[in-house]
C-alpha positions in Angstrom: 1.5 148.7 201.8 -1.8 150.6 201.6 -2.4 153.8 199.8 -3.2 156.8 202.1 -5.3 159.5 200.6 -4.8 162.9 202.1 -8.0 164.0 201.6 -7.4 167.4 203.0 -4.9 168.2 200.5 -7.6 166.8 198.3 -10.4 169.3 198.9 -8.0 171.9 197.5 -7.7 170.4 193.8 -10.3 170.7 191.4 -12.0 167.1 190.5 -11.7 164.9 188.8 -8.2 164.3 189.0 -5.6 161.6 189.0 -3.6 161.0 192.4 -0.2 158.8 192.0 1.0 157.4 195.3 4.6 158.3 195.0 5.8 155.2 197.6 3.7 152.8 195.7 5.5 153.6 192.5 9.0 153.2 194.7 8.2 150.3 195.8 7.2 148.4 192.6 10.2 149.8 190.8 12.6 148.6 193.5 11.0 145.1 193.4 11.3 145.2 189.3 15.0 146.1 189.5 15.6 143.4 192.2 13.8 140.8 190.7 15.1 141.3 187.1 18.8 141.5 188.5 18.5 138.1 189.9 18.6 136.8 186.3 21.4 137.5 183.8 20.8 139.4 180.7 17.3 140.5 181.8 16.5 144.1 180.6 13.3 145.8 181.4 11.6 148.5 179.1 8.9 150.7 180.9 6.0 150.4 178.4 5.4 154.1 178.0 1.9 153.9 176.3 0.4 152.9 180.3 1.3 156.3 181.8 3.0 158.8 180.1 2.6 161.6 182.8 5.8 163.5 182.5 6.8 163.4 186.4 5.6 159.6 186.2 8.3 158.8 183.4 11.0 160.9 184.9 10.9 159.0 188.2 10.7 155.7 186.0 14.0 156.9 183.8 15.7 157.9 187.2 15.4 154.2 188.1 17.7 153.2 185.0 14.8 151.3 182.9 14.4 151.5 179.2 11.5 152.9 177.5 9.1 150.8 175.2 7.5 153.0 172.8 4.5 152.7 170.0 4.6 156.1 168.8 6.8 159.1 167.7 5.3 161.1 170.3 6.1 158.4 172.8 9.9 158.5 171.5 10.0 162.2 172.3 8.3 162.1 175.7 10.9 159.1 176.3 13.9 161.1 175.3 12.7 164.6 177.2 12.0 162.3 180.4 15.6 161.2 180.3 15.4 157.9 178.8 18.5 157.0 177.1 17.7 156.6 173.1 20.1 153.4 173.4 17.5 151.8 175.5 14.5 152.5 173.6 12.5 149.9 171.6 10.0 151.0 169.3 7.1 148.9 168.3 3.5 149.4 166.4 2.0 148.3 163.3 1.7 151.5 161.7 4.6 153.5 161.9 4.6 156.7 159.6 7.6 158.3 158.0 7.9 161.1 160.5 7.9 158.7 163.7 10.4 156.3 161.9 12.7 159.3 160.8 12.6 160.8 164.8 13.4 157.1 166.0 16.8 156.8 163.1 17.5 160.4 164.3 17.6 159.8 168.0 19.5 156.3 167.5 17.1 154.2 169.3 18.3 150.9 170.2 15.9 149.1 167.8 12.6 149.0 165.8 10.2 146.1 166.7 8.8 145.4 162.7 5.6 143.9 162.3 5.5 143.6 158.5 7.6 143.2 155.3 6.5 147.0 154.0 7.7 148.4 157.2 11.1 146.7 156.7 11.5 147.9 153.3 10.4 151.8 154.4 12.9 151.6 156.9 15.8 150.4 155.2 14.6 153.1 152.6 14.6 156.0 155.0 17.6 154.8 156.7 19.8 154.8 153.4 18.5 158.9 153.2 20.4 159.4 156.5 23.4 157.2 155.6 22.5 155.4 159.1 21.7 151.2 159.5 18.8 150.5 161.6 18.7 147.6 164.3 15.4 145.7 163.7 13.8 142.8 165.6 10.9 141.0 164.1 7.3 140.9 165.8 6.6 137.3 165.6 2.9 136.3 166.2 3.2 133.0 168.3 -0.1 131.8 168.2 -0.5 131.7 172.0 -3.5 132.5 173.7 -3.6 134.3 176.7 -6.4 134.3 179.7 -7.5 137.9 179.2 -10.1 140.3 177.5 -10.6 139.6 173.6 -9.9 142.9 173.1 -6.3 143.0 174.8 -5.4 139.7 173.4 -2.5 140.1 170.7 -0.2 136.6 170.2 -3.3 134.9 168.3 -2.0 133.9 164.2 -4.7 136.2 162.7 -4.1 139.7 164.3 -3.2 143.2 163.4 0.0 142.9 165.2 3.1 140.9 164.0 4.4 138.8 161.6 3.3 135.1 161.0 5.7 132.3 162.2 5.6 131.5 158.6 6.9 134.6 157.2 9.8 134.4 159.5 12.5 133.1 158.1 11.6 134.9 154.2 11.9 138.3 156.2 15.1 137.4 158.6 16.7 136.3 154.8 15.3 139.8 153.4 16.9 142.1 156.1 20.4 140.0 156.2 20.1 141.5 152.6 19.3 144.7 153.1 22.4 147.4 153.6 20.6 149.5 156.0 19.2 147.1 158.3 20.7 144.9 160.9 18.5 141.8 161.9 19.3 141.9 166.2 16.2 139.7 167.4 12.8 138.6 167.9 9.6 140.1 169.5 7.0 139.1 170.8 3.9 140.0 172.8 0.8 137.6 173.9 -1.4 140.3 175.6 -1.9 142.4 178.5 -3.3 141.9 181.8 -2.0 138.2 182.4 -2.3 136.8 186.0 -1.6 133.0 185.2 2.0 132.0 184.8 1.2 129.5 182.3 0.6 131.7 179.6 3.8 133.0 179.9 5.5 129.3 180.1 3.2 128.5 176.5 5.2 131.8 175.2 8.5 130.2 176.4 8.0 127.2 174.8 7.2 128.6 171.5 10.0 130.6 171.4 12.2 127.5 172.3 10.6 126.0 169.3 11.5 129.1 166.7 14.9 129.1 168.2 15.3 125.4 167.4 14.4 126.4 163.8 16.6 129.3 163.6 19.7 127.6 164.7 19.5 124.6 161.9 19.5 127.6 159.2 22.7 129.0 161.3 20.6 132.2 162.3 21.9 133.8 165.7 19.2 135.9 167.7 21.2 138.4 169.8 18.1 139.5 171.7 14.4 138.2 172.6 12.0 140.4 173.4 9.0 138.6 175.3 6.9 141.6 175.5 5.1 142.4 179.2 1.5 141.4 179.7 2.2 141.0 183.3 -1.4 142.0 185.2 -2.2 143.6 188.3 -5.1 142.8 190.9 -7.8 144.9 190.4 -10.0 143.5 193.2 -7.3 144.0 195.8 -5.1 147.1 195.4 -4.4 147.6 199.0 -3.6 143.9 199.3 -1.8 143.4 196.3 -0.2 147.4 195.9 3.1 145.3 194.0 2.7 142.4 191.8 5.0 139.6 191.7 7.6 140.2 189.8 9.3 137.4 191.0 7.1 134.7 190.2 6.8 136.4 186.5 10.8 136.5 185.8 11.3 133.1 187.7 8.9 131.4 184.8 11.0 133.3 181.9 14.4 132.1 183.7 13.0 128.5 184.2 11.5 127.9 180.9 13.1 130.2 178.5 16.1 128.1 176.8 18.8 130.8 176.3 21.4 130.7 174.2 25.1 131.8 175.5 25.0 135.6 175.4 21.4 136.2 174.6 19.8 139.2 176.4 16.0 138.8 177.3 14.0 142.0 176.9 10.7 142.8 179.1 8.2 145.6 178.2 6.0 146.1 181.3 3.5 148.9 181.8 0.5 148.3 183.6 2.5 146.3 186.4 4.8 149.0 187.0 2.1 151.9 187.0 -1.2 150.6 187.7 -1.7 150.3 191.4 -0.1 153.7 192.2 -2.7 155.7 190.9 -6.5 156.6 191.5 -9.2 158.6 190.1 -10.5 161.0 192.6 -13.8 162.4 192.0 -16.3 164.1 193.8 -20.2 162.9 194.4 -22.5 165.5 192.9 -25.6 164.1 193.4 -27.3 161.0 195.1 -30.6 160.2 193.0 -32.8 157.4 194.5 -34.3 155.4 191.7 -37.1 152.9 191.2 -35.0 150.1 192.2 -31.4 151.4 192.5 -29.4 154.3 194.5 -27.0 156.0 191.7 -24.1 158.0 193.0 -23.8 160.2 190.8 -20.0 161.9 190.4 -18.3 164.5 188.4 -15.8 161.9 186.8 -16.7 160.2 183.4 -15.8 158.2 181.0 -14.1 160.9 179.3 -11.9 160.6 182.5 -11.4 156.8 182.9 -12.7 155.0 180.0 -11.8 151.6 181.1 -15.1 150.3 182.8 -17.0 151.4 179.5 -14.2 150.2 177.1 -13.4 146.8 178.5 -16.3 146.1 181.4 -13.4 146.5 183.4 -13.7 146.5 187.4 -12.1 149.1 189.7 -12.3 149.1 193.4 -14.6 152.1 194.2 -14.1 153.6 197.7 -15.9 156.4 199.6 -12.7 158.4 201.4 -15.0 160.8 203.0 -17.0 158.8 204.6 -16.7 156.2 207.7 -20.4 155.4 207.8 -22.4 152.6 207.1 -21.9 150.6 203.7 -24.6 151.1 201.0 -25.2 149.9 197.7 -24.8 152.0 194.4 -24.6 152.3 190.8 -21.6 154.8 190.9 -22.1 157.0 187.3 -20.6 159.8 185.5 -22.1 162.8 184.1 -21.2 162.3 180.2 -24.3 161.8 178.1 -23.7 158.1 177.6 -25.4 155.1 179.2 -22.2 153.3 179.5 -20.8 156.0 181.3 -20.9 153.7 184.5 -18.1 152.9 186.8 -19.4 150.0 188.8 -23.0 148.9 189.4 -24.5 147.5 192.7 -21.2 149.1 194.3 -20.9 148.7 198.4 -19.6 151.7 199.5 -19.6 153.7 202.7 -22.9 156.4 202.8 -22.6 158.6 200.2 -23.3 162.5 200.4 -22.7 165.5 198.3 -19.1 166.4 198.1 -18.1 163.1 199.4 -14.5 162.3 197.4 -15.0 159.0 195.7 -11.4 157.0 194.7 -11.4 154.8 191.9 -8.5 152.6 192.6 -5.9 150.7 190.3 -6.0 153.5 187.7 -2.3 154.6 187.1 -2.2 152.6 183.8 -4.4 153.3 180.7 -6.1 156.1 182.8 -5.0 159.6 182.5 -3.5 158.7 179.3 -6.4 157.8 177.6 -8.4 160.5 178.5 -10.6 162.7 175.9 -11.9 165.8 175.5 -15.9 164.4 175.1 -18.5 166.5 176.0 -16.1 169.5 175.7 -14.7 168.4 179.0 -11.0 169.3 180.2 -8.8 166.8 180.5 -8.0 165.4 184.4 -4.9 166.6 185.8 -2.2 164.0 187.4 -0.6 164.7 190.6 1.9 162.8 192.5 2.0 162.6 196.4 4.7 165.5 196.4 2.7 168.1 194.1 0.0 168.0 196.5 
């Protein structure tokens, strides 16, 4: 499946903007549901932080996925989009009281708790409402992932989660608190992971922890393995839908589940990443001393990943069929890091050409800012144009 760009319609829309190919999203959701359904007890939650465009959220909710939220605002957005509260999980290392109260009022499925003080606050706030909060503990399994250092989250010393050595005492405390119901364990080792061996290592660590808990007669109803499955930024048309079969099969093969246990997944980037492109227009083609610059009207305020992570995105000139030339594709922001790609080969660029920055459906529109007093980019689904 190759994304088709309706450039005639794009010319009627103010650039820069995000284009979301609905056909790619639907194909991705179909694959996720089919592959997860092949394994009993597998439950998929969409990680809202990847893309919270209201229309995208509604399409995902309509397919029956749950929601993984990391803020009170995301909980509100998920509920507004039609995600059932009974399928919402809430993580985050710094949950404010109003956010906890929002989740309690909505009766969400569970809190993924990341510290002892947080557990105590949830118990206190639940008591004020006469409610009992379901909690899973986010455990740092000390499992590394082959990904960027800024998106690795499962190591022992990290702001996220609870050390394995603290797991047992916290579970015992949770069992003693009157307004807390301990229902499981939560893990997340990082993002943009393409090597199944990383997930296999996580399974092995979970198996060890489960054996330890069983010796203490502690039953775990739910295992939440987080997300982390990556996408092929280097080949969006060749790999528009990630290999969900290999992903779910890895957990089915290596995770030693107990009778009746459910496994929860929190997939974000792999669901929405390939459907999206940042569409920007060429302002100027500038000849430098040794380089050509394609200066576009989109910048790091619209898509920060290249500046923040040195992330690679495929870049295409979708207005030109001329022979290819080499450019540095840069934006208008007054920062030297406002660069989408260096030494990029695209069809010869002219003023007014539309440039598509691919694989931008995740952590694109949602991370946009008003820096330089620029307006936020809008997001359009295929049917909106």
